[in-house]
C-alpha positions in Angstrom: 98.5 99.1 97.9 101.7 98.7 96.2 104.4 98.3 99.0 108.2 97.6 99.3 108.7 94.8 101.8 111.9 93.4 103.7 111.4 89.7 104.3 113.7 86.9 105.3 113.9 83.3 103.8 116.3 80.4 103.5 117.5 79.1 100.0 119.0 76.2 98.6 122.1 76.5 96.5 122.7 73.5 94.4 126.1 72.0 94.1 126.2 73.2 90.4 126.1 76.6 91.6 128.5 76.5 94.3 131.4 79.3 93.3 128.9 81.6 91.7 128.2 84.8 93.3 126.1 84.1 96.4 123.8 87.2 96.1 123.3 86.5 92.5 122.1 82.9 92.9 120.2 83.9 95.9 118.2 86.6 93.6 117.9 83.8 91.0 116.3 81.0 93.6 114.1 84.0 95.4 113.0 85.0 91.8 111.9 81.8 90.9 110.0 81.2 94.2 108.3 84.8 94.8 108.0 86.5 91.5 104.1 86.3 90.5 103.2 84.4 93.8 100.4 85.2 96.0 100.2 85.1 99.7 97.5 86.0 102.0 99.4 87.7 104.2 101.4 90.1 101.8 99.3 90.2 98.5 100.6 89.8 95.0 104.2 89.5 95.1 105.3 91.5 92.0 109.0 91.1 91.9 112.0 90.4 94.3 114.2 93.5 93.7 117.5 92.9 96.3 118.8 90.1 98.2 121.5 89.8 100.6 122.9 86.4 101.5 124.3 85.3 104.6 127.9 84.2 103.8 127.8 81.3 106.4 125.3 78.3 105.3 124.5 74.9 106.6 125.1 71.8 105.0 122.2 68.9 105.6 123.4 65.1 105.8 122.8 63.6 102.4 122.1 66.8 100.5 125.0 68.2 98.3 123.7 71.8 98.5 124.3 74.4 100.9 121.4 76.5 103.0 121.9 80.0 103.6 119.8 82.7 105.2 118.9 85.8 102.8 117.4 89.1 103.7 115.7 90.7 100.6 113.3 93.2 99.5 110.0 92.8 97.2 107.4 95.0 95.6 103.9 93.5 96.7 100.2 94.8 95.7 97.8 94.1 98.5 94.4 95.6 97.8 93.1 97.4 100.8 89.3 97.8 101.8 88.4 101.4 101.1 91.3 102.2 98.9 90.2 104.2 96.2 91.9 102.9 92.7 92.2 103.7 89.3 92.2 100.9 86.4 91.0 100.3 83.1 88.1 98.1 82.2 89.1 95.0 80.4 86.0 93.2 80.1 82.2 93.7 80.0 79.9 90.8 81.1 76.3 90.4 81.6 76.8 91.1 85.4 79.2 94.0 85.0 82.7 94.8 84.1 86.1 93.8 85.2 89.0 96.2 85.6 92.4 95.7 86.3 93.8 97.4 89.4 97.7 96.7 89.6 98.3 93.2 88.7 94.9 91.8 89.3 91.3 92.2 87.9 88.5 93.5 90.0 84.5 92.9 89.5 82.8 96.0 89.1 79.2 94.5 89.6 76.4 96.0 87.5 74.6 97.1 90.7 77.8 99.1 91.6 78.4 101.1 88.5 76.0 103.9 89.0 72.6 105.3 90.1 70.9 104.6 87.1 69.0 102.0 85.0 71.7 100.1 82.9 71.6 97.8 79.9 74.2 95.7 79.0 75.4 95.5 75.2 77.7 92.5 74.8 78.4 92.8 71.3 79.4 96.6 71.6 81.3 95.6 74.8 79.5 98.3 76.7 77.2 99.1 79.6 74.9 102.3 78.9 73.0 104.2 81.3 69.2 104.8 80.2 68.8 108.2 81.9 72.0 109.5 82.0 73.7 108.1 78.7 76.6 107.4 80.7 78.5 104.7 78.8 81.2 102.1 80.3 83.4 100.1 77.6 86.2 98.1 77.2 89.2 100.4 77.7 87.5 103.1 79.9 89.4 104.2 82.7 87.4 104.3 85.9 88.2 105.5 89.5 86.5 103.2 92.3 86.6 102.1 96.0 87.7 98.7 96.9 84.6 96.9 99.1 85.7 93.3 98.9 89.2 91.6 99.4 89.1 87.8 99.6 92.6 86.5 99.1 92.6 83.0 98.1 94.7 80.1 99.6 96.0 77.4 97.3 94.1 76.7 94.3 91.0 79.3 95.5 90.6 82.3 93.4 91.1 85.9 94.8 88.0 87.9 94.7 88.0 91.8 94.8 85.0 93.8 94.4 84.7 97.5 93.6 82.4 100.4 93.4 81.7 103.7 91.4 78.3 104.6 92.9 79.8 107.2 95.2 80.5 111.0 94.2 83.7 111.4 92.1 83.9 107.8 91.3 83.1 106.2 88.0 84.5 106.7 84.7 87.2 109.5 84.5 85.2 111.2 82.0 82.1 111.1 84.5 83.9 112.4 87.0 85.3 115.5 85.1 81.5 116.4 84.4 80.7 116.1 88.4 84.0 118.4 88.9 82.8 121.0 86.3 79.4 120.9 88.2 80.9 121.4 91.6 82.6 124.3 90.0 79.5 126.3 88.9 78.8 129.0 91.1 75.8 128.7 93.3 72.6 130.6 92.2 70.6 132.2 94.7 67.0 132.9 94.3 
């Protein structure tokens, strides 16, 4: 889920930046620190979009810089379990597909794609359903539900798992077929 959050931090204004607009320097320093960072509490920090620095700063003995408190806004993305997301398949592997959701790739494991026996054709970059003929390939647009979120700390990788085995989930063209079936009048015997 994308969110706009308000945060506070303290930034160091180096001596060579003294005299420059304080809010401009704050934006530059915060952008270096937060843009594209990952936080276990906030998720993926997309971008700092506004900063207001306290005009009164503090000087620390032995450091020529000034430290200012800053309030700022940032756009973040934190995947939530049970959230329904749409994304694009970016890679097909022997064990499933990776789909891009927001700024991150999620694993759509082969067991979570559809209720069908599936075969993987790596050369063609496709996963094919034996009975249904459904095809999932690189570039396919997919709707899925997030089932696993494990945000890494430090050098650990983040893990996001999704499923499309529920009704009205999967490749968008599959969903269109399900919707058409659902719109058909019920035949009584």
